C-alpha positions as CSV (number, residue, x, y, z in Angstrom):
1,M,1.5,25.5,0.6
2,N,3.1,24.8,4.0
3,G,3.0,21.0,3.7
4,E,-0.7,20.9,4.4
5,E,-3.0,19.7,1.6
6,D,-6.1,21.7,0.7
7,F,-9.1,19.4,0.5
8,S,-11.7,22.2,-0.1
9,S,-12.5,21.7,-3.8
10,C,-13.6,19.0,-6.2
11,D,-10.4,19.6,-8.1
12,Q,-8.5,18.2,-5.1
13,A,-10.4,14.9,-5.5
14,S,-9.2,14.6,-9.1
15,A,-5.7,15.5,-8.0
16,W,-5.9,12.4,-5.8
17,S,-7.3,10.2,-8.5
18,N,-4.7,11.2,-11.1
19,D,-1.4,11.8,-9.3
20,K,-1.6,10.2,-5.9
21,D,-3.5,7.2,-7.2
22,R,-0.9,6.5,-9.9
23,D,1.9,6.9,-7.3
24,L,0.3,4.5,-4.9
25,E,-0.6,2.0,-7.6
26,Q,3.1,2.0,-8.7
27,F,4.3,1.6,-5.1
28,I,1.9,-1.3,-4.5
29,S,3.1,-3.0,-7.7
30,L,6.8,-2.5,-6.8
31,A,6.4,-3.6,-3.2
32,D,4.4,-6.7,-4.3
33,R,7.3,-7.6,-6.8
34,R,9.8,-7.1,-4.0
35,T,7.9,-9.4,-1.8
36,D,7.6,-12.0,-4.5
37,A,11.4,-11.7,-5.1
38,L,12.0,-12.3,-1.4
39,Y,9.8,-15.4,-1.4
40,Q,11.6,-16.6,-4.6
41,R,15.0,-16.1,-3.1
42,M,14.0,-18.0,0.1
43,R,12.8,-20.9,-2.0
44,E,16.2,-21.0,-3.8
45,L,18.2,-21.4,-0.6
46,P,20.2,-24.6,-0.2
47,K,19.6,-26.8,2.8
48,L,21.9,-26.5,5.8
49,D,23.0,-29.4,7.9
50,A,22.9,-29.4,11.7
51,D,26.2,-27.4,11.9
52,R,24.6,-24.9,9.5
53,N,26.9,-25.9,6.6
54,S,25.9,-26.5,3.1
55,E,27.3,-28.5,0.2
56,C,26.5,-25.6,-2.0
57,P,29.7,-23.6,-2.7
58,F,27.9,-20.3,-3.0
59,A,25.4,-20.7,-0.1
60,S,26.7,-17.6,1.6
61,R,26.0,-15.6,-1.5
62,L,22.4,-16.9,-1.7
63,F,21.8,-16.2,1.9
64,G,23.2,-12.7,1.4
65,A,20.8,-12.1,-1.5
66,V,17.9,-13.0,0.8
67,K,19.2,-10.6,3.4
68,E,19.4,-7.8,0.7
69,E,15.9,-8.5,-0.5
70,R,14.7,-8.7,3.1
71,E,16.0,-5.1,3.6
72,R,14.2,-3.9,0.5
73,V,10.9,-5.4,1.7
74,A,11.4,-3.9,5.3
75,F,12.0,-0.5,3.7
76,S,8.8,-1.0,1.6
77,V,6.8,-1.7,4.8
78,D,8.0,1.5,6.3
79,L,7.0,3.4,3.1
80,A,3.7,1.7,2.9
81,Q,2.8,2.8,6.4
82,E,3.5,6.4,5.5
83,Y,0.6,6.3,3.0
84,F,-2.1,5.7,5.6
85,P,-2.3,9.3,7.1
86,S,-2.8,10.8,3.7
87,I,-5.3,8.2,2.6
88,D,-7.2,8.5,5.9
89,K,-7.3,12.3,5.6
90,W,-8.6,12.1,2.0
91,L,-11.1,9.4,3.0
92,S,-12.4,11.5,5.9
93,Q,-12.7,14.6,3.6
94,C,-14.5,12.5,1.0
95,R,-17.0,11.2,3.5
96,E,-17.7,14.7,4.8
97,E,-18.2,15.9,1.3
98,T,-20.5,13.0,0.6
99,D,-22.6,13.8,3.7
100,R,-22.7,17.5,2.7
101,I,-23.9,16.7,-0.8
102,E,-26.6,14.4,0.5
103,R,-27.9,17.0,2.9
104,E,-27.9,19.8,0.3
105,R,-29.6,17.5,-2.2
106,E,-32.4,16.7,0.2
107,E,-33.0,20.5,0.6
108,L,-33.4,21.1,-3.1
109,A,-36.9,21.4,-4.6
110,Q,-36.0,21.6,-8.3
111,R,-35.7,18.3,-10.0
112,G,-32.8,19.3,-12.3
113,A,-30.7,20.6,-9.5
114,R,-31.4,17.4,-7.5
115,M,-30.2,15.3,-10.5
116,E,-26.9,17.4,-10.7
117,F,-26.4,16.8,-7.0
118,G,-27.1,13.1,-7.5
119,E,-24.3,13.0,-10.1
120,A,-21.9,14.8,-7.7
121,L,-22.9,12.4,-5.0
122,G,-22.2,9.4,-7.2
123,G,-18.7,10.7,-7.9
124,Q,-18.0,11.3,-4.3
125,Q,-19.3,7.8,-3.4
126,W,-17.1,6.3,-6.0
127,L,-14.0,8.1,-4.7
128,C,-14.8,7.0,-1.1
129,E,-15.1,3.4,-2.3
130,H,-11.9,3.7,-4.3
131,L,-9.9,5.1,-1.4
132,T,-11.3,2.4,0.9
133,D,-10.2,-0.2,-1.6
134,L,-6.7,1.3,-1.9
135,R,-6.4,1.4,1.9
136,E,-7.5,-2.3,2.2
137,R,-5.1,-3.3,-0.6
138,L,-2.3,-1.5,1.1
139,S,-3.1,-3.1,4.5
140,A,-3.2,-6.5,2.9
141,L,0.2,-5.8,1.2
142,I,1.7,-4.8,4.5
143,D,0.5,-8.0,6.1
144,R,2.0,-10.0,3.2
145,M,5.3,-8.2,3.4
146,Q,5.4,-8.7,7.2
147,A,4.8,-12.4,6.8
148,A,7.6,-12.6,4.3
149,L,9.9,-10.7,6.7
150,S,9.0,-13.1,9.5
151,Q,9.8,-16.1,7.3
152,A,13.1,-14.6,6.3
153,D,13.9,-13.8,9.9
154,S,13.3,-17.4,10.9
155,L,15.8,-18.8,8.4
156,P,19.0,-20.4,9.7
157,T,22.1,-18.8,8.4
158,P,25.2,-20.5,7.2
159,G,27.8,-21.4,9.9
160,D,30.3,-18.8,8.8
161,E,27.7,-16.0,9.5
162,E,27.4,-15.4,13.2
């Protein structure tokens, strides 16, 4: 395929729920751990005096570790934002498919066929809810990462780091 995803079949929905879902869940977990690590490193920093000096002999190393973790979290924010176009596209397709199934189900006269369409509708509705949940979790994670970055950016640095 030329970089475009085909959203025309139900198999594509399962491709989302199996592959992309697992990838996104792993990313969310990793980014969440990175954010926790940044907060932990910031809590471990020694106090600086008015001249930005510390009695801790390895203060510069600890501040350097915060800087490295901050870079990892910033990179994770960029990656997280790249997921939104794909999720939004899948969600839009899912909603369109849900609407189509509902319309076609209403047109059916046979009870058995209506039940089968009802099952398909339930699956589509579940996928839409799941994608919405993933999108909301990803958005909340980005907010949390950005808050950690803001806190890290507001930290004073030791006097020897200008």
